[in-house]
C-alpha positions as a printed NumPy array, in Angstrom:
array([[-121.286,  127.972,    2.733],
       [-117.666,  126.884,    2.717],
       [-116.924,  123.185,    3.164],
       [-113.505,  121.971,    4.231],
       [-111.903,  118.571,    3.881],
       [-109.636,  116.523,    6.112],
       [-105.98 ,  116.461,    5.089],
       [-105.269,  112.788,    4.391],
       [-101.806,  112.997,    5.962],
       [-102.457,  114.655,    9.305],
       [-106.279,  114.722,    9.809],
       [-106.284,  118.527,   10.151],
       [-108.405,  120.881,    8.119],
       [-107.037,  121.826,    4.721],
       [-107.411,  125.502,    5.646],
       [-104.452,  126.268,    7.939],
       [-105.733,  129.753,    8.695],
       [-108.914,  128.441,   10.342],
       [-107.222,  127.49 ,   13.653],
       [-109.951,  124.952,   14.391],
       [-109.827,  121.557,   16.121],
       [-109.11 ,  118.483,   14.03 ],
       [-112.023,  117.062,   12.082],
       [-113.252,  114.017,   14.03 ],
       [-112.872,  110.461,   12.809],
       [-116.367,  109.044,   12.466],
       [-118.141,  106.243,   10.643],
       [-121.671,  106.913,   11.87 ],
       [-123.658,  110.124,   11.488],
       [-127.12 ,  111.118,   12.639],
       [-129.454,  110.509,    9.694],
       [-132.924,  111.872,    8.905],
       [-134.677,  109.44 ,   11.266],
       [-132.598,  110.556,   14.252],
       [-130.717,  107.259,   14.455],
       [-127.095,  106.783,   13.405],
       [-125.985,  105.252,   10.108],
       [-123.001,  105.19 ,    7.782],
       [-123.471,  107.719,    4.972],
       [-122.973,  106.854,    1.312],
       [-120.876,  110.008,    0.958],
       [-119.444,  112.744,    3.179],
       [-119.249,  115.799,    0.915],
       [-117.323,  118.005,    3.337],
       [-117.207,  119.494,    6.799],
       [-118.253,  122.818,    8.298],
       [-117.445,  124.26 ,   11.725],
       [-120.537,  125.272,   13.714],
       [-119.841,  128.452,   15.653],
       [-123.248,  128.029,   17.305],
       [-122.545,  124.555,   18.737],
       [-118.733,  124.647,   18.778],
       [-118.267,  121.422,   16.84 ],
       [-117.928,  120.   ,   13.35 ],
       [-120.914,  119.064,   11.202],
       [-120.759,  117.261,    7.867],
       [-122.773,  117.463,    4.674],
       [-123.754,  113.826,    4.048],
       [-125.884,  111.699,    1.735],
       [-127.405,  108.477,    3.073],
       [-128.595,  105.33 ,    1.26 ],
       [-132.26 ,  106.247,    1.814],
       [-131.711,  109.51 ,   -0.083],
       [-131.616,  111.825,    2.932],
       [-129.099,  114.605,    2.312],
       [-128.134,  117.364,    4.714],
       [-125.866,  118.66 ,    7.46 ],
       [-125.543,  116.299,   10.386],
       [-123.291,  115.503,   13.32 ],
       [-120.975,  112.525,   13.66 ],
       [-121.304,  110.011,   16.465],
       [-118.089,  110.568,   18.367],
       [-118.81 ,  108.755,   21.634],
       [-118.976,  105.06 ,   22.524]])
């Protein structure tokens, strides 16, 4: 597993050779209950070749920890 981070200056991945879309801006992520919540920490991001989108390794206040998807729609 290789996690990447968002470059704080341009929002792109820190790995230039990846040629992937920008990591999305998101405050809410799907948590263990299936609802959306703000995580305590986002540890890093990973591109899903299966689903063609970014997922993040997050820890939530209730202790749930795992890969999840950000809420990127209104």
